[in-house]
C-alpha positions in Angstrom: 98.3 106.0 69.0 94.9 105.2 70.5 92.1 107.1 69.2 91.0 110.2 71.2 87.7 108.8 72.1 89.0 105.4 73.7 91.6 107.7 75.6 89.0 110.1 77.0 86.8 107.0 78.1 89.7 105.2 79.7 90.7 108.6 81.7 87.1 108.9 82.8 86.8 105.3 84.0 90.4 105.8 85.9 89.1 108.9 87.4 85.9 107.3 88.5 88.0 104.4 90.3 90.6 106.9 91.9 87.9 109.2 93.1 86.0 106.1 94.7 89.2 104.7 96.2 90.2 108.0 97.7 86.7 108.3 99.4 86.9 104.8 100.9 90.5 105.8 102.0 89.3 108.8 103.8 87.4 106.5 106.4 90.9 105.1 107.3 92.0 108.4 108.6 90.1 107.4 111.6 92.5 104.4 112.1 95.9 106.1 112.3 98.0 102.8 112.6 96.2 101.4 109.5 96.0 104.4 107.4 99.8 104.4 106.1 99.5 100.7 104.8 96.0 101.6 103.1 97.5 104.9 101.7 100.4 103.0 99.9 98.1 100.1 98.9 95.6 102.4 97.3 98.2 104.7 95.7 100.2 101.7 94.6 97.3 100.1 92.8 96.3 103.5 91.2 100.2 104.2 90.0 100.8 100.9 88.8 97.6 100.7 87.0 98.1 104.1 85.4 101.6 103.6 84.5 101.2 100.2 83.0 98.1 101.1 80.9 100.1 104.3 79.6 102.9 102.0 78.5 100.5 99.4 77.1 98.3 101.6 75.4 101.2 102.4 73.0 101.7 98.6 72.0 98.3 96.9 72.3 94.6 97.4 72.0 92.8 98.4 75.1 91.0 94.9 75.6 94.4 93.2 75.4 96.2 95.7 77.7 93.4 95.3 80.3 93.6 91.5 80.2 97.4 91.6 80.5 97.1 94.1 83.5 94.7 91.9 85.3 96.6 88.8 84.5 100.0 90.3 85.9 98.5 92.4 88.9 100.7 90.6 91.4 103.7 92.1 89.5 102.1 95.6 88.6 100.9 96.1 92.3 104.3 96.0 94.1 105.9 98.0 91.2 103.1 100.7 92.1 103.9 100.5 95.7 107.4 101.2 95.3 106.8 104.1 93.0 104.3 105.7 95.7 107.2 105.2 98.3 109.6 107.0 95.9 107.0 109.7 95.4 107.0 110.6 99.3 110.6 111.0 99.5 111.4 114.7 99.0 114.0 115.3 96.0 113.8 111.7 95.1 110.0 112.3 93.9 111.4 114.4 91.2 112.9 111.3 89.4 110.2 108.9 90.5 108.1 109.5 87.1 111.1 108.7 85.2 111.9 105.6 87.2 108.3 104.5 87.2 107.9 104.7 83.5 111.2 102.9 82.7 110.3 100.1 85.2 106.9 99.6 83.7 108.3 99.5 80.3 110.9 96.8 81.3 108.0 94.9 83.0 105.4 95.4 80.2 108.2 93.8 77.6 108.8 90.9 80.1 105.1 90.3 80.5 104.5 90.5 76.9 107.2 87.9 76.1 105.8 85.7 78.6 102.0 86.1 77.2 103.2 85.1 73.8 105.2 82.1 74.6 
């Protein structure tokens, strides 16, 4: 498992990104037709990033995990958006973390195989 210092630094960086994006997202409350798209987009990005990094941190060093995440953002983002959608459905949201983790493990394995070949 990753060292405690790296884990805390990564968590602090993610918190800063999350805080900044949510502050920006507040501005879109003034545009009701656009807000749902912004909401799912921002939360999809954040959920996809966090779930992917949690899975990748167990198998790769932080630099390689970050590179793999950035290289595969087009795959991770839609998975995060689907997870955000699942989290807004009552009762289904209880299973969403399990489904999200399983999905990211499978996506990570596929990405890692493609990266190595």
